[in-house]
C-alpha positions in Angstrom: 59.1 -202.0 -33.2 57.4 -205.4 -34.4 55.0 -207.3 -32.5 54.0 -211.1 -32.3 51.2 -213.0 -30.3 51.7 -216.4 -28.8 49.8 -218.9 -26.5 52.6 -219.3 -24.3 55.9 -217.1 -23.6 58.7 -218.5 -21.4 61.2 -215.7 -20.0 64.3 -217.9 -19.4 66.0 -220.6 -21.6 67.5 -222.8 -19.1 66.6 -226.2 -18.1 63.2 -225.2 -16.9 62.4 -222.8 -19.8 63.2 -224.7 -22.5 61.9 -228.0 -21.3 58.7 -225.9 -20.6 58.7 -224.8 -24.1 59.4 -228.2 -25.6 56.4 -229.7 -23.8 54.3 -227.0 -24.3 54.8 -227.3 -28.1 54.4 -231.2 -27.9 51.2 -230.3 -26.6 50.0 -228.2 -29.6 50.7 -224.7 -28.1 52.2 -221.8 -30.0 55.6 -221.2 -28.0 57.9 -218.4 -27.9 61.3 -218.9 -25.6 62.8 -215.4 -24.6 66.7 -215.3 -23.4 69.1 -212.7 -23.1 71.9 -215.1 -24.1 72.4 -215.7 -27.9 72.5 -219.3 -27.1 69.9 -221.6 -25.2 70.4 -223.7 -22.0 70.8 -220.7 -19.5 73.1 -220.7 -16.8 73.2 -224.6 -16.6 74.5 -225.3 -20.0 76.6 -222.1 -20.6 78.3 -221.4 -17.5 77.3 -224.1 -14.9 76.2 -227.6 -14.9 77.7 -228.6 -18.1 81.0 -227.0 -18.3 81.8 -227.8 -14.6 81.3 -231.4 -15.2 83.3 -231.4 -18.2 86.0 -229.8 -16.2 85.4 -232.2 -13.5 85.8 -235.2 -15.9 88.9 -234.0 -17.6 90.7 -233.3 -14.3 89.8 -236.9 -12.9 91.7 -238.1 -16.1 94.5 -235.7 -15.3 94.6 -237.0 -11.3 94.3 -240.5 -12.6 97.6 -240.1 -14.9 99.4 -238.6 -12.4 98.8 -240.4 -9.1 97.1 -243.8 -10.0 98.0 -245.0 -13.6 101.5 -246.6 -12.4 99.2 -248.8 -9.7 97.2 -250.3 -12.7 100.5 -251.2 -14.8 100.0 -248.3 -16.9 103.6 -246.2 -17.5 102.9 -242.8 -18.8 106.1 -241.0 -18.1 105.8 -237.2 -17.8 102.6 -236.0 -17.1 101.8 -232.1 -18.1 98.7 -230.0 -18.1 97.7 -228.4 -21.4 95.5 -225.9 -20.0 94.3 -224.2 -23.5 93.3 -227.7 -24.8 91.8 -228.5 -21.3 89.3 -225.4 -21.5 88.9 -225.8 -25.2 87.4 -229.2 -24.4 84.9 -228.0 -22.3 83.8 -225.3 -24.7 83.3 -228.0 -27.4 81.2 -229.7 -24.6 79.3 -226.6 -24.3 78.5 -225.8 -28.0 77.8 -229.2 -28.7 74.7 -228.9 -25.9 73.6 -225.6 -26.8 73.5 -226.3 -30.5 71.7 -229.5 -29.9 69.0 -227.4 -28.1 68.8 -224.8 -31.0 68.0 -227.9 -33.4 65.4 -229.1 -30.9 63.7 -225.8 -30.8 63.5 -225.4 -34.4 62.2 -228.8 -34.8 59.5 -228.3 -32.3 58.6 -224.7 -34.1 59.3 -222.9 -30.9 60.1 -219.3 -31.8 63.3 -218.1 -29.9 63.6 -214.4 -29.2 67.1 -213.0 -27.7 67.1 -209.8 -25.8 66.2 -208.3 -22.1 62.6 -209.1 -21.3 60.2 -206.9 -19.4 56.6 -207.0 -18.6 54.5 -203.9 -19.6 51.3 -205.5 -18.9 49.8 -208.9 -17.4 49.4 -209.8 -21.0 52.4 -208.4 -22.8 56.3 -208.1 -22.8 58.9 -205.8 -24.2 61.9 -207.7 -25.7 64.9 -205.6 -26.3 67.3 -207.0 -28.6 70.4 -205.7 -29.9 68.8 -204.2 -33.1 64.8 -203.7 -32.3 62.6 -204.0 -29.7 59.8 -206.7 -29.9 56.3 -206.4 -28.3 55.2 -209.9 -27.3 51.5 -210.7 -26.2 50.5 -213.9 -24.8 47.8 -216.0 -23.0 50.2 -217.2 -20.6 53.5 -216.5 -19.6 56.1 -218.5 -17.3 59.0 -217.0 -15.6 61.8 -219.1 -15.5 64.8 -216.7 -15.3 66.8 -218.8 -12.8 69.3 -217.6 -10.3 72.7 -215.7 -9.9 75.6 -215.9 -7.6 75.3 -214.3 -4.3 77.6 -211.5 -3.8 79.4 -210.7 -0.2 78.6 -206.9 0.2 82.1 -206.5 1.7 83.8 -208.3 -1.0 82.4 -207.6 -4.3 83.1 -209.6 -7.5 85.7 -208.0 -9.6 85.8 -210.7 -12.0 89.4 -211.2 -11.9 90.7 -212.0 -8.4 87.2 -212.3 -6.5 85.1 -214.5 -8.6 81.8 -216.4 -9.1 81.7 -219.7 -10.5 81.1 -217.8 -14.0 84.8 -216.9 -14.0 86.0 -220.0 -12.0 85.1 -222.4 -14.9 87.7 -220.4 -17.1 90.7 -219.2 -15.4 93.7 -218.4 -17.7 96.2 -220.0 -15.6 96.0 -222.6 -12.6 95.8 -220.3 -9.4 98.8 -221.0 -6.9 96.5 -220.3 -4.1 92.9 -220.8 -4.4 90.6 -219.8 -1.6 86.9 -221.0 -2.0 84.4 -219.4 0.2 81.7 -221.9 0.6 81.6 -225.5 1.4 78.5 -226.5 -1.0 78.5 -228.3 -4.1 79.7 -225.5 -6.3 82.8 -224.7 -4.1 83.8 -228.2 -3.7 83.4 -229.1 -7.1 85.4 -226.1 -8.5 87.9 -226.4 -5.7 88.4 -230.2 -6.6 89.1 -229.3 -10.4 91.7 -226.7 -9.6 93.0 -228.8 -6.9 93.8 -231.6 -9.4 95.6 -229.4 -11.6 98.0 -228.2 -9.1 96.5 -225.3 -7.1 96.9 -224.9 -3.2 93.1 -225.1 -2.5 91.6 -224.1 1.0 87.8 -224.2 1.6 86.2 -221.7 4.1 82.9 -222.6 5.5 81.0 -220.6 8.1 79.0 -223.5 9.3 80.5 -226.3 11.5 80.5 -228.5 8.2 80.8 -228.6 4.6 77.5 -229.6 2.8 75.8 -229.1 5.6 72.4 -230.9 4.7 73.9 -234.2 4.9 74.4 -236.6 7.7 77.3 -235.9 10.2 78.7 -239.7 9.6 78.7 -238.9 5.5 80.2 -235.4 6.0 82.8 -236.5 8.3 84.1 -239.3 5.8 83.6 -237.0 2.8 85.9 -234.4 4.6 88.4 -236.9 5.3 88.8 -238.0 1.5 89.0 -234.4 0.3 91.7 -233.7 2.8 93.5 -236.9 1.5 93.1 -235.5 -1.9 94.9 -232.4 -0.8 92.0 -229.7 -0.1 92.0 -227.9 3.2 89.1 -227.6 4.9 88.1 -224.8 7.3 85.0 -224.9 8.9 83.2 -222.6 11.6 84.9 -219.6 9.9 83.5 -216.4 9.0 84.9 -214.4 6.2 85.7 -210.7 7.1 87.3 -209.5 4.0 90.1 -209.6 1.4 92.8 -207.3 1.0 96.4 -207.5 -0.5 96.2 -211.0 -1.6 95.2 -212.2 1.9 91.5 -213.5 2.7 90.7 -213.0 6.6 88.1 -214.9 8.6 87.1 -215.2 12.3 86.9 -218.5 14.5 86.0 -218.3 18.1 87.3 -214.9 18.5 90.6 -215.5 16.5 91.9 -214.1 13.1 92.6 -216.3 10.5 94.5 -215.3 7.3 94.4 -217.3 4.0 97.0 -216.2 1.4 95.2 -216.2 -2.3 95.5 -215.0 -5.7 92.2 -216.2 -6.7 89.0 -216.1 -4.3 85.9 -218.0 -5.4 82.7 -216.8 -3.6 80.3 -219.9 -3.7 77.9 -219.1 -0.8 74.9 -219.7 -2.6 72.7 -218.2 -5.6 69.8 -215.9 -5.5 66.4 -215.9 -7.6 67.0 -213.6 -10.7 63.9 -211.3 -11.0 65.8 -208.0 -11.6 64.2 -205.5 -14.3 61.4 -207.9 -15.2 58.5 -205.2 -14.5 56.8 -207.7 -12.5 54.9 -204.9 -10.6 53.4 -204.2 -14.0 52.4 -207.6 -14.6 50.9 -207.7 -11.0 53.4 -210.6 -9.9 54.4 -210.5 -6.2 57.5 -211.6 -4.6 58.2 -213.0 -0.9 60.6 -211.7 1.6 63.5 -213.5 -0.3 62.6 -212.1 -3.3 61.4 -215.2 -5.0 58.3 -215.1 -7.1 55.1 -216.3 -5.0 53.3 -219.3 -6.4 50.4 -221.6 -5.3 50.8 -225.3 -5.3 50.5 -225.2 -9.1 53.2 -222.7 -9.6 50.9 -220.0 -10.7 51.6 -216.2 -9.5 49.4 -213.7 -8.1 48.6 -212.9 -11.9 46.3 -215.8 -12.8 48.0 -216.3 -16.2 51.8 -216.0 -15.2 53.5 -219.0 -13.7 57.0 -219.3 -12.4 59.3 -222.3 -12.0 62.8 -223.2 -11.2 65.2 -220.9 -9.3 63.0 -218.0 -9.2 60.5 -219.9 -6.9 60.8 -221.5 -3.3 62.6 -225.0 -3.2 65.9 -226.3 -4.3 67.5 -224.5 -6.9 68.6 -227.5 -9.0 68.1 -227.9 -12.9 66.2 -231.4 -12.7 63.9 -229.6 -10.4 63.3 -226.6 -13.0 62.7 -229.2 -15.8 60.1 -231.1 -13.6 58.4 -227.7 -12.8 58.5 -226.9 -16.6 56.5 -230.0 -17.7 54.2 -229.8 -15.0 53.6 -226.3 -15.9 53.1 -226.7 -19.7 50.8 -229.5 -18.7 48.4 -227.5 -16.6 48.4 -224.8 -19.1 47.4 -227.2 -21.7 44.5 -228.6 -19.5 46.7 -231.8 -18.6 47.5 -233.3 -15.3 50.9 -232.3 -14.5 52.7 -233.8 -11.6 55.8 -232.9 -9.6 57.0 -234.7 -6.2 59.0 -232.0 -4.6 59.7 -234.3 -1.7 62.0 -236.6 -3.9 64.2 -234.0 -5.7 67.7 -235.9 -5.6 70.9 -233.5 -4.9 74.5 -234.4 -5.7 77.9 -233.5 -5.1 79.8 -233.9 -8.4 83.4 -234.3 -6.9 85.2 -237.9 -6.6 83.8 -239.7 -5.0 80.5 -238.0 -5.5 78.1 -237.6 -2.6 74.2 -237.9 -3.4 70.8 -237.7 -1.5 66.9 -238.0 -1.6 64.5 -237.5 0.9 65.1 -237.4 4.6 68.5 -238.6 6.1 69.1 -240.2 9.6 70.1 -236.8 11.3 66.9 -235.1 9.9 64.5 -238.0 10.4 65.6 -238.3 14.1 65.5 -234.5 14.5 61.7 -234.9 13.4 61.2 -237.3 16.3 60.7 -240.4 13.7 61.6 -243.9 14.6 63.7 -245.3 11.8 66.1 -248.3 10.9 69.0 -247.6 8.8 71.1 -249.9 6.6 74.6 -249.3 5.4 76.7 -251.0 3.0 80.2 -250.3 2.4 81.8 -250.1 -1.3 84.8 -251.7 0.3 82.9 -254.9 0.2 81.4 -254.6 -3.3 83.1 -256.5 -6.0 82.9 -254.1 -9.0 84.1 -251.4 -6.7 87.3 -253.3 -5.6 87.9 -254.1 -9.3 87.3 -250.4 -10.2 89.6 -248.8 -7.5 86.4 -247.1 -5.9 86.1 -248.5 -2.4 85.6 -245.1 -0.7 82.3 -244.4 0.7 79.1 -246.3 1.3 75.5 -246.4 0.7 72.9 -245.3 3.7 68.9 -246.2 3.5 66.6 -244.7 5.8 63.5 -246.6 6.4 60.4 -246.3 9.0 60.9 -248.6 11.7 57.3 -249.5 11.6 56.4 -250.0 8.1 59.7 -250.2 6.2 58.8 -247.5 3.8 61.9 -245.7 2.5 62.3 -242.4 3.8 65.4 -241.3 2.3 68.9 -242.3 1.1 72.7 -240.9 1.2 75.3 -242.1 -0.8 79.2 -241.5 -0.6 80.9 -243.0 -3.5 82.0 -243.3 -7.2 78.9 -242.7 -9.4 76.6 -241.9 -6.3 74.6 -239.3 -8.8 73.8 -242.4 -11.2 73.0 -244.5 -8.3 70.6 -242.5 -6.4 68.1 -242.7 -9.3 67.1 -246.1 -8.1 66.2 -245.2 -4.6 64.2 -242.1 -6.0 62.2 -244.7 -8.3 61.3 -246.9 -5.4 60.5 -244.1 -3.2 58.4 -242.6 -5.9 55.5 -245.6 -5.5 56.2 -245.7 -1.8 58.5 -248.7 -1.8 60.1 -250.4 1.3 63.6 -251.3 1.9 62.7 -254.9 1.4 61.6 -254.0 -2.0 64.9 -252.3 -2.8 66.6 -255.5 -1.1 64.7 -257.8 -3.1 65.0 -256.3 -6.6 67.4 -258.2 -8.6 70.8 -256.2 -9.4 73.2 -257.4 -12.0 76.6 -258.7 -10.8 79.3 -257.3 -10.6 77.9 -253.7 -10.4 78.3 -250.7 -8.0 74.2 -250.7 -7.8 74.5 -254.0 -5.8 75.3 -251.8 -3.0 72.0 -250.3 -3.1 70.6 -253.9 -2.6 72.6 -254.8 0.1 72.0 -251.4 2.0 68.2 -252.2 1.6 68.7 -255.5 3.2 70.8 -254.1 5.9 67.9 -252.1 7.2 66.5 -255.6 8.3 70.1 -256.7 9.3 70.0 -259.1 6.2 72.7 -258.0 4.0 74.4 -261.0 2.4 77.9 -259.5 2.1 77.8 -257.0 5.0 79.0 -257.9 8.6 
């Protein structure tokens, strides 16, 4: 058994963990990064964000070739799917990303330890690798172990028919009938991928609407677009089981049946705190088995911190990254900063849906007086040229001060466009600030400007 000592050890090499490690190394700390995977990047880069986006991108090309190319004067002929090559490209994208991280870790002199980590005391870890177990001691630790898919107790994952997103990025054949349990981002994205490739996809959601945190008007229009694309959306349906190729659910006392050769369960994720020996380190969990932290992400053990999906807050990679940077800076005696009120959320379907801050419905539920500005992409020159007229931008501002409270966007590249609103909100900007900022023409971003102007009924190109 070998032993190593560091200033900081981070458990988990996902977006939160590796970013924390790189920032800490920049600040002069001796850092180790521990992960059970042989490659860095965690769920996000290996089986989550990155591979799913590669599949979404490739499937959008396939859908364009089959259904839209002719309208653009492009004659292709027969369009066939080569699934092995389709999946191979996804794997190549993953390999390039994780390989890049390995090079960055080496360049920053971050030690990478592969194995299962478990606390043996508040200042030491046991890292069990394939060949040996290493004892690691440090002045500070960061728990960045991420999350795992939630499993339905009456419908366990078998990895073949009832699957999580981990398996749904690598089906060896296009399912004939795919039922997606859960109408959130993960379910809708992977449902879209396989639907574009020819699967008959049904999304079954327990709540009255899909992407439940978004405004009703956004969801209503988004649902219409998905249905037009071929997805079947069943809301208000409680799944009860799966047997003999049929998923059953109940709605208003009626039994619903959905034939399926694959069932993707995407009902959420749980913090991954299994087998970490937290009791030996004096680290407490809350009622949802998340690591309890203060407003500087410090746990009940003063030298141990926690970030990302294992603590309260949105389970999003970019939130974990900001947590990681802030913690590294706090540990190094610097002034870290995270504005948890301004974490954008994105659904990477086509079109995309993105949000930040308060939506109109949430603001009104809080009793806030607001003014709302909307601008349709159908009135945007670049959107018309790009055949991307579905959706609109919606800006929510305080009725008295005009301060932007939030935004929601349904449209192509919404995930890119939302960043501008986040920037204005970071300094407390107003809808007028947004509307008076010069935007290049012709661009999709002009819809952001126009929506900002629409808050005061001043949109130039709006009705």
